[in-house]
N, C-alpha and C positions, 0 to 999 in steps of 0.2 A: 490586412487581416488582424483579427483580434488576438490577444494573448490567450493562451490555453493554460489553465492551472490544473495540474494533476495533484490531488491532495488526498489526505487520509479520510476514510469514512469509518464509522463505527458500526457497520451493519451487523456483524456477528455478535458484537457486544450487546447491541440493543435487543437482538433476538434472544440471546441467552438471558438477559435481564428480564425480558417479558416472560420467558418460560419460567424463570425462578419466581417471579411474582405470582404467576398462575399456579404454581405448586405451593408457594408459601402462604398465600392468603387463606385457602381452606384449612391448612394445618394450623394456622394461627387461630382461626375461628373455632376449630375443634378443641384446641388446647384451652382456649378461654372458656368454652362451654363445659367441657368434661374434665379439665385438668386442674381446676381451682381446688386446692385442698382446704380442709377445715382449719388445720393448724399450719401456719406459714413458717417456713424455714429457709435458710440460704440455699439448700439443695433444690427446693421448689423454685426459687427465684432464677437459678441458673437454667433449670428445665423450661421455665416459662418464657425466658428471653430468646429461646431458639427460633420460634416462629416469627416474632417481630424482627429479630435480627436478620433472618433470611429475607423477609419482606423488605427491610431497609436496604440490604445489599442488592436485591433485585431492582429497586428504584434507582440506586446509585449506578448500576450497570446499564439500565435502560435509558437513562437520561444523563449522558456525560456532560460535565460542566465546562471543560476546556474546549475551545473551538478547534477544529481540525487544522493542523499546521500545513501550510502549503509546502510541498516537497519539491515540486518541479514546475517552473514557469517557462513555457515555450513561447517565445516571441519571434518576430521576423529576423532579428539579427543576433539573438543570444539565447542561451539557456541559463536559467538561474536554479541552482540545486541547493535546497536547504536540508542539511542533514544534522539535525540536533542544533548544536551551537555554531556550527560552521556553515557559512554560505559561500558557494562557489559560483562564479559567473564565467560561463564558457561562451566565447564568440563562435558563431557558426562557421566563420572562416577558419578558425583554429581547430575545429573538430576533425579528428583523424579517423576514429572508428567508435562503434557502439557494440559492446559485448553483452550478450544475454547468457547467463549461466545460472546454475543452481549449486550453491556451496554444499560441501559434504555435510550430511546429517541435517540438512535444511528442508523445510516443506514448501518453500516459496522461491521464486526467481529473483535474480539481482541483475540490474543493468549497470554497466560501467561505461561512462562517457570519458573517452580518452583524448587528450590533446598532447602536443609535444612536451609540454611542461608539467601537466597535472592530470590526475584521474579523479573522477567523482563517481561514487557508488550510490546507487539508489535501490533500496529494497522494495520489491513490489508486494507488500503485504497490506491488505485493507486499503487499496488505492482505488480511485475512481476510474482508472484506465488500466487495462492489461498491458503487459510488456510489448506485445506485438502492436497494439494501438499506439503506444508511445513511440516506437520505432517508426511507424508509418507517419505519425505527426511530424517527427523530426525530418523525415525524408521529404515530406511535402514542403516544409520550410526551406530545405536545401534546394529544391527544384527551382525556386525563385532566383537562386544564385547560379543556376546552371550546373548544379551538382545533384547527386542522389546517392542513396545507400544501396549497396549490393552485398548480399550475404555470400560469404566465402564457402567454398566447397573443398573437401579434403581430396587427396590423391587416391585414397582407397574408395573405390566405387562411387565417388562424387557425393559423399555424405555431407550434410550441412554441418558447419562448424559452430554456428551461433555467433559469429563475428561479422558485423556489417561494416564494411569499409566505405569511406566517402570517395566517390568516383566522379570525375568531371565529365559532363556530356549529357545528352538527352536520355532519360531513362526508358523511352519508348522506341529507341532505334533498334532495328533488327540486326543481329550479328550475321555476317556473311560467311 
């Protein structure tokens, strides 16, 4: 199988930059047409740079200069997690569980890949894949090793816990 790269995308930033350019361009044209004073002063200069400033900021937001950083690379034998300056390599044989949670006061999910020695956290903000897709991709890679991920259930009414544990065996066996 080929390696799967889960990386950042700048979808909302590009849309917001395009909307800002759409708004700022007519404002800039109106200020240039009707806002030029006969006597020029510093206050006029500050007022006149508002439209071109918004237009420049919209261009900056719509066309980001830095390439998206690869945050998670899923291969047949390991997971490589890049979180800023730290790179964590997790062998699939060492993976114990994957936890999906949402931190307090956060608007997005977080995945925690846990081994016996280390934990790696991956925030699912502006990513090419959703958290459920990433969990499924990891489970597919584990199936080649005779393992799979199973979501835990709580004792209270069997509610899902958000913790997927690595279990040995065929994922399609029927429980008796």
